[in-house]
C-alpha positions in Angstrom: 120.0 -120.5 -168.0 116.4 -119.6 -167.1 114.8 -116.4 -168.5 114.2 -113.6 -166.0 110.6 -113.5 -164.7 108.1 -110.8 -165.8 108.5 -109.3 -162.3 112.3 -109.0 -162.7 111.9 -107.5 -166.2 109.4 -104.9 -165.0 111.8 -104.0 -162.1 114.7 -103.6 -164.5 112.6 -101.5 -166.9 111.5 -99.1 -164.2 115.0 -97.4 -164.1 115.1 -97.6 -160.4 116.9 -97.1 -158.1 118.8 -93.9 -158.6 120.9 -92.8 -155.6 122.3 -89.4 -154.9 126.1 -89.3 -154.7 127.4 -89.1 -151.1 130.4 -87.1 -150.2 132.8 -85.1 -152.3 135.5 -85.8 -154.9 139.1 -84.6 -154.8 139.6 -81.0 -153.7 141.0 -80.0 -157.1 137.7 -81.1 -158.7 135.2 -79.8 -156.2 137.1 -76.5 -155.5 139.1 -75.9 -158.7 139.7 -72.2 -158.0 140.5 -72.4 -154.3 143.9 -73.1 -152.7 144.2 -76.3 -150.8 143.6 -75.9 -147.0 146.5 -78.2 -146.2 149.1 -75.8 -147.8 150.9 -74.0 -144.9 151.7 -71.1 -147.3 148.0 -70.5 -147.9 145.9 -67.9 -146.0 143.2 -70.6 -145.9 145.5 -73.1 -144.2 143.7 -75.3 -141.7 145.5 -78.2 -139.9 142.2 -80.1 -139.5 142.3 -81.1 -143.2 143.7 -84.5 -144.3 145.9 -84.4 -147.3 145.0 -87.9 -148.5 141.3 -87.1 -148.4 142.0 -83.8 -150.3 143.8 -85.9 -153.0 141.2 -88.7 -153.3 137.9 -87.3 -152.2 135.9 -88.0 -149.1 133.0 -90.5 -149.3 132.9 -91.3 -145.5 129.7 -91.4 -143.5 130.3 -88.0 -141.9 128.4 -84.7 -141.9 129.3 -82.4 -144.8 130.7 -79.9 -142.4 133.5 -82.5 -141.6 134.4 -83.3 -145.2 138.1 -83.7 -145.7 138.8 -83.4 -142.0 141.1 -86.0 -140.3 139.6 -88.5 -137.8 141.5 -86.8 -135.0 140.1 -83.3 -135.9 136.5 -84.6 -136.0 136.8 -86.3 -132.7 138.4 -83.3 -131.1 135.6 -81.1 -132.5 132.9 -83.3 -131.0 134.8 -83.1 -127.7 135.1 -79.3 -127.8 131.4 -78.9 -128.5 130.7 -80.9 -125.4 129.2 -84.4 -125.7 125.9 -85.2 -124.0 125.9 -86.4 -120.4 124.5 -89.9 -121.0 126.8 -92.9 -121.5 126.0 -96.3 -122.9 127.0 -99.8 -121.8 126.5 -103.0 -123.7 127.0 -106.5 -122.3 129.0 -108.6 -124.7 129.0 -112.2 -123.3 127.8 -113.8 -126.6 129.7 -112.0 -129.4 126.7 -109.8 -130.0 126.6 -108.5 -133.5 124.5 -105.5 -132.5 127.3 -103.7 -130.7 128.6 -102.0 -133.8 125.1 -100.6 -134.5 124.8 -99.3 -131.0 128.2 -97.6 -131.2 127.1 -95.9 -134.4 123.9 -94.7 -132.8 125.8 -93.4 -129.7 128.0 -91.4 -132.0 125.0 -90.0 -133.8 123.5 -88.7 -130.5 126.9 -87.6 -129.1 127.0 -89.9 -126.2 129.8 -89.1 -123.7 131.2 -92.7 -123.8 130.4 -96.3 -124.9 131.3 -99.1 -122.5 131.5 -102.7 -123.7 131.3 -105.2 -120.9 132.7 -108.7 -121.3 135.8 -110.6 -122.5 135.1 -110.8 -126.2 136.3 -108.6 -129.0 133.3 -106.8 -130.5 132.4 -106.8 -134.1 133.2 -103.4 -135.5 131.5 -104.0 -138.9 128.2 -102.4 -137.9 129.8 -99.3 -136.5 130.9 -98.2 -140.1 134.1 -96.6 -138.6 132.1 -94.4 -136.3 134.1 -95.9 -133.4 136.9 -93.7 -134.5 135.0 -90.6 -133.5 133.5 -92.0 -130.3 135.1 -92.7 -126.9 134.8 -96.5 -126.5 136.1 -98.4 -123.4 136.0 -102.1 -122.6 135.6 -103.7 -119.1 136.0 -107.3 -118.2 133.0 -107.5 -116.0 129.9 -105.6 -114.8 131.6 -105.0 -111.5 134.6 -103.5 -113.2 132.2 -101.1 -115.0 130.5 -100.1 -111.8 133.9 -99.4 -110.1 134.8 -97.3 -113.1 131.6 -95.3 -112.9 132.0 -94.8 -109.1 135.6 -93.6 -109.5 134.5 -91.1 -112.3 131.7 -89.8 -110.0 134.2 -89.3 -107.2 136.6 -87.3 -109.4 134.0 -84.8 -110.5 133.7 -81.7 -108.3 130.2 -80.7 -109.2 128.5 -83.1 -106.8 126.6 -85.0 -109.5 126.4 -88.8 -109.7 125.6 -91.2 -112.5 122.2 -92.9 -112.3 122.3 -96.4 -113.8 119.3 -97.2 -116.1 118.8 -100.8 -117.3 116.8 -101.2 -120.5 114.9 -104.5 -120.5 111.3 -105.7 -120.6 111.2 -107.5 -117.2 108.6 -107.5 -114.5 108.6 -104.3 -112.5 110.2 -102.2 -115.2 108.8 -98.7 -116.0 107.4 -97.8 -119.5 109.9 -95.6 -121.3 107.0 -93.2 -122.3 106.5 -92.4 -118.6 110.1 -92.4 -117.5 112.0 -89.1 -116.8 115.6 -89.7 -117.7 118.2 -88.0 -115.4 120.6 -85.9 -117.4 123.7 -87.7 -116.2 123.1 -91.4 -116.6 124.4 -94.7 -117.9 122.1 -96.7 -120.2 122.8 -100.4 -120.0 121.7 -102.8 -122.7 121.9 -106.6 -122.8 122.8 -109.2 -125.4 120.4 -110.1 -128.2 118.1 -112.8 -126.9 118.8 -113.3 -123.2 118.7 -109.5 -122.4 120.5 -108.1 -119.4 122.4 -110.3 -116.9 121.1 -110.6 -113.3 124.1 -108.5 -112.2 123.2 -105.7 -114.5 119.6 -105.7 -113.4 120.5 -105.8 -109.7 122.9 -102.9 -109.9 120.5 -100.6 -111.8 118.9 -97.7 -110.1 116.0 -97.9 -112.5 114.7 -100.5 -115.0 112.9 -99.3 -118.1 111.1 -101.2 -120.8 110.1 -100.2 -124.4 106.4 -100.6 -125.0 105.6 -103.1 -127.8 102.3 -104.0 -129.4 103.0 -107.0 -131.6 103.7 -110.7 -130.9 107.5 -110.7 -130.4 109.0 -110.8 -126.9 111.6 -108.2 -127.6 112.9 -106.0 -130.4 116.4 -106.0 -131.8 119.0 -104.8 -129.3 120.4 -102.2 -131.7 116.9 -100.8 -132.2 116.1 -100.8 -128.5 119.3 -98.8 -127.9 118.3 -96.3 -130.6 114.9 -95.8 -129.0 116.3 -95.3 -125.5 119.0 -92.9 -126.6 116.5 -90.8 -128.6 114.1 -90.8 -125.6 117.0 -89.2 -123.6 117.6 -86.7 -126.4 113.9 -85.7 -126.5 114.2 -84.7 -122.8 117.7 -83.3 -122.6 119.2 -83.0 -126.0 120.5 -79.6 -127.1 119.5 -78.2 -130.5 122.2 -77.8 -133.1 
């Protein structure tokens, strides 16, 4: 067995890294003098709390305000607050591994919905369970998605319609820094590598590209989605 290098020894001797503990332990440990909120006999009874999480602790990737809450309670709370008016669509013709990351970002920015277009099952690993709190729908084709959006527009009685925004760096696209996002819109992202399909680009009302200054042709699809969603947030997002 070879001896560790001087670099490895120095790294181990540094005492790094030290990480802060995320989440909370069992209720009895973190709140020893307080009654459990899942006890119907308690004045502090709250049906949003999950008994299993109260027993074992809550280390999930959720805001501290949602600690010990059930999945259903968190999703209902996000709905009751009112999600933002933008939706996200991702083409999934190539088993794209970025979809989970995009779903996670959509949850972080309170997107109204996420639409996955294509016949494949999507890899949920990158979503880190955030799909449980996010409305996610799947459509077999881009035309099926367009029909869905049109039907939803017709059902609303406020007269608004959804503007379709394709995000891709193709000739004729508008730089995202100069683009004014409509409040109600659908942001469409393509697969890693080939980008958006011709059908998606053709149906879009606007095509927007993310300015780049290095040598690569495109950035990671998950990163592009995060940039685009936050650009919408900068223009329309409500403060919390």
